[in-house]
C-alpha positions in Angstrom: -7.0 -17.9 13.4 -5.5 -17.7 9.9 -8.9 -18.1 8.3 -10.2 -15.2 10.5 -7.3 -13.0 9.4 -7.9 -13.7 5.7 -11.6 -12.9 6.1 -10.9 -9.6 7.9 -8.3 -8.6 5.3 -10.6 -9.5 2.4 -13.5 -7.6 3.8 -11.3 -4.5 4.3 -9.9 -4.7 0.8 -13.4 -5.3 -0.7 -14.8 -2.3 1.1 -11.9 -0.1 0.0 -12.0 -1.1 -3.7 -15.8 -0.7 -4.0 -16.1 2.6 -2.1 -12.7 4.2 -2.3 -13.7 7.2 -4.4 -16.7 8.0 -2.2 -14.5 8.2 1.0 -12.8 11.3 2.1 -9.0 11.4 2.3 -8.8 10.7 6.0 -11.1 7.7 5.9 -9.2 6.3 2.9 -5.8 6.5 4.7 -7.3 5.0 7.9 -8.6 2.0 6.0 -5.3 1.5 4.2 -3.4 1.7 7.4 -5.7 -0.9 9.0 -5.1 -3.3 6.1 -1.3 -2.8 6.4 -1.5 -3.5 10.1 -3.5 -6.7 9.6 -1.1 -7.8 6.9 1.9 -7.2 9.2 0.2 -9.1 12.0 -0.5 -12.1 9.7 3.2 -12.1 8.6 4.3 -12.1 12.3 1.9 -14.9 13.3 2.3 -17.0 10.1 4.6 -17.2 7.2 7.1 -14.4 6.6 7.1 -12.1 3.5 10.3 -13.7 2.2 8.7 -17.2 2.5 5.4 -16.3 1.1 4.2 -18.3 -1.9 4.2 -16.6 -5.3 1.0 -14.9 -6.5 -1.5 -17.4 -7.9 -2.5 -17.4 -11.6 -5.5 -15.5 -10.6 -5.3 -12.2 -12.5 -6.2 -9.0 -10.7 -9.1 -7.3 -12.5 -8.3 -4.0 -14.3 -10.3 -0.9 -13.4 -12.1 0.2 -16.6 -11.0 3.2 -18.5 -13.1 6.4 -18.5 -15.4 7.0 -21.5 -12.9 9.2 -23.3 -10.1 6.6 -23.3 -12.7 4.0 -24.5 -13.4 6.3 -27.4 -9.7 6.9 -27.9 -9.0 3.1 -28.1 -11.7 2.8 -30.8 -10.7 5.6 -33.1 -6.9 5.8 -32.6 -6.0 2.8 -34.9 -7.8 4.3 -37.9 -6.3 7.8 -37.2 -2.8 6.3 -37.2 -3.5 4.5 -40.5 -4.7 7.7 -42.1 -1.9 9.8 -40.6 1.3 7.6 -40.6 4.1 8.9 -38.4 1.8 11.1 -36.4 3.1 12.0 -32.9 1.2 10.7 -29.9 0.7 14.2 -28.6 -0.8 15.4 -31.9 -3.0 12.2 -32.1 -4.4 12.8 -28.6 -5.1 16.4 -29.4 -7.0 15.6 -32.6 -9.1 12.9 -30.9 -9.8 15.3 -28.0 -11.3 17.8 -30.5 -13.3 15.0 -32.1 -14.6 14.0 -28.7 -15.8 17.5 -27.9 -17.8 17.5 -31.1 -19.1 13.9 -30.8 -22.8 13.1 -30.9 -24.2 13.1 -27.3 -26.0 9.8 -28.2 -22.6 8.1 -28.9 -21.2 9.4 -25.6 -24.3 8.1 -23.8 -23.8 4.6 -25.3 -20.2 4.7 -24.2 -21.2 5.7 -20.7 -23.7 2.8 -20.5 -20.9 0.4 -21.7 -18.6 1.7 -19.0 -21.2 1.2 -16.3 -21.6 -2.4 -17.3 -17.8 -2.8 -17.3 -17.6 -1.2 -13.8 -20.3 -3.6 -12.5 -18.3 -6.6 -13.9 -15.1 -5.2 -12.4 -16.7 -5.0 -8.9 -17.9 -8.7 -9.2 -14.5 -9.8 -10.5 -12.7 -7.9 -7.7 -14.9 -9.5 -5.1 -14.0 -12.9 -6.4 -10.3 -12.0 -6.6 -10.3 -10.8 -3.0 -12.0 -13.9 -1.7 -9.3 -16.1 -3.2 -6.2 -14.2 -2.1 -4.2 -14.7 1.1 -2.8 -11.9 3.3 0.8 -12.7 2.2 -0.2 -12.4 -1.4 -2.0 -9.1 -0.6 1.3 -7.8 0.8 3.2 -9.0 -2.3 0.6 -7.3 -4.5 0.8 -4.0 -2.6 4.6 -4.0 -2.8 4.5 -4.7 -6.5 1.9 -2.0 -7.1 4.0 0.6 -5.2 7.1 -0.3 -7.4 5.2 -0.1 -10.6 3.1 3.0 -10.0 5.8 5.6 -10.5 7.1 3.8 -13.7 3.6 3.5 -15.1 2.8 7.1 -14.4 6.0 8.2 -16.1 5.2 6.1 -19.2 1.6 7.4 -19.3 2.8 11.0 -19.2 5.3 10.3 -21.9 2.7 8.6 -24.2 0.3 11.6 -23.6 2.8 14.1 -24.8 4.2 15.4 -21.4 6.6 18.3 -22.1 10.2 17.5 -21.5 12.0 19.3 -18.8 14.5 21.8 -20.1 18.2 21.5 -19.4 20.1 24.0 -17.4 22.9 26.4 -18.4 25.6 23.7 -18.2 23.4 21.4 -20.2 23.1 23.9 -23.0 26.9 24.3 -22.9 27.3 20.5 -23.2 24.9 20.3 -26.1 26.8 23.0 -28.0 30.2 21.5 -27.4 29.2 17.9 -28.0 28.9 18.6 -31.7 32.6 19.3 -31.7 33.5 15.9 -30.3 35.6 13.7 -32.6 37.0 10.3 -31.6 37.6 11.3 -28.0 35.9 8.9 -25.5 32.7 10.3 -24.1 33.8 10.1 -20.5 37.1 11.9 -21.3 35.4 14.5 -23.5 32.8 15.2 -20.8 35.5 15.7 -18.2 37.3 18.1 -20.6 34.2 20.3 -21.2 33.3 20.1 -17.5 36.7 21.5 -16.5 36.3 24.2 -19.2 32.9 25.2 -17.8 34.3 25.6 -14.3 37.0 27.9 -15.6 34.6 30.2 -17.5 33.6 33.6 -16.1 30.0 34.6 -15.3 30.0 36.8 -18.4 31.0 33.8 -20.6 28.3 31.7 -19.0 25.6 34.3 -19.4 24.3 33.3 -22.9 23.8 29.7 -21.6 22.1 31.0 -18.5 19.7 33.2 -20.5 18.9 30.3 -22.8 18.2 28.1 -19.7 15.8 30.7 -18.3 14.0 31.0 -21.6 13.6 27.2 -21.7 12.3 27.2 -18.1 9.7 29.8 -18.9 8.6 28.0 -22.0 8.4 24.7 -20.1 6.1 26.3 -17.4 3.7 27.4 -20.1 3.8 24.1 -21.9 3.2 22.1 -18.7 0.3 24.4 -17.7 -1.4 23.8 -21.1 -0.7 20.1 -20.9 -2.2 19.8 -17.5 -5.3 21.7 -18.6 -5.7 19.2 -21.4 -5.3 16.3 -19.1 -8.0 17.7 -16.8 -10.4 18.1 -19.7 -9.8 14.4 -20.5 -10.5 13.4 -16.9 -6.9 12.4 -16.1 -6.6 14.3 -12.8 -4.2 11.6 -11.5 -1.5 12.9 -14.0 -1.8 16.5 -12.8 0.5 17.8 -10.0 -1.4 18.5 -6.8 -0.4 22.2 -6.7 -1.6 22.7 -10.3 -4.8 20.8 -9.6 -5.7 23.3 -6.8 -4.6 26.3 -8.9 -6.6 25.2 -12.0 -9.8 24.2 -10.2 -10.1 27.1 -7.8 -11.7 30.2 -9.3 -9.5 33.2 -9.4 -10.5 36.0 -7.0 -10.4 39.5 -8.5 -8.3 41.9 -6.5 -10.0 45.1 -5.5 -7.8 47.7 -7.2 -10.2 50.6 -6.6 -9.0 53.1 -4.2 -11.1 53.8 -1.1 -13.0 57.0 -1.4 -11.8 59.7 1.0 -14.0 60.4 4.0 -15.7 63.7 4.7 -13.1 64.6 7.3 -10.3 64.0 4.8 -12.1 66.2 2.2 -12.4 69.0 4.8 -8.7 68.8 5.6 -7.8 69.2 1.9 
């Protein structure tokens, strides 16, 4: 029975990994739920999650990067040597411009390389899935869920994701923090927090205005950054709402006034 369970899970995972992008959202979620149910069933009938053996030394294959990031990994070291101290955001921006002007033949060669890497990935993934147990699949999924958010956050930061602006109180803290002497941080923070709560709306107004300006600037920056990520093929780093907004063509509003009917002209 255990062997049958392993085979069923491996077949499901193999199908998902090789065909995931071609499936619609509903089919994707259905398959994932089926794998989770099979995994839970195996834990119930066999060894528990807590008692599952650690993952084997078998390394999970990494999905190959897209062609732009292959190009980025090739040219970034030389760019950093020629421009010491360059910020990551500026580096990405320069390489993105180089990519747009790159010889189509070079892009074609990179595409061929990626296809070969993708085929190797599929074969390696098949071998990986054939040698992993249901409990280890559960461990792997749990580990993936824990690491996904942290990985995305680090990726966004490395690609120059704009920082969220502070609010009105945050601007007040920044201004007052420069006045701090030897007072402990916790005590000093409590002091300025109490001071903020005793201030009138008129006294808070400059900090509120500054916060609103920062918010407006951030919205523009994040919009431009997400457009840049889409041009690089990193749709996974773009917010779902922005993805819909930036991909759907804008419909022009009909601002022309309807012409008056003959009856309306006669009444006039």
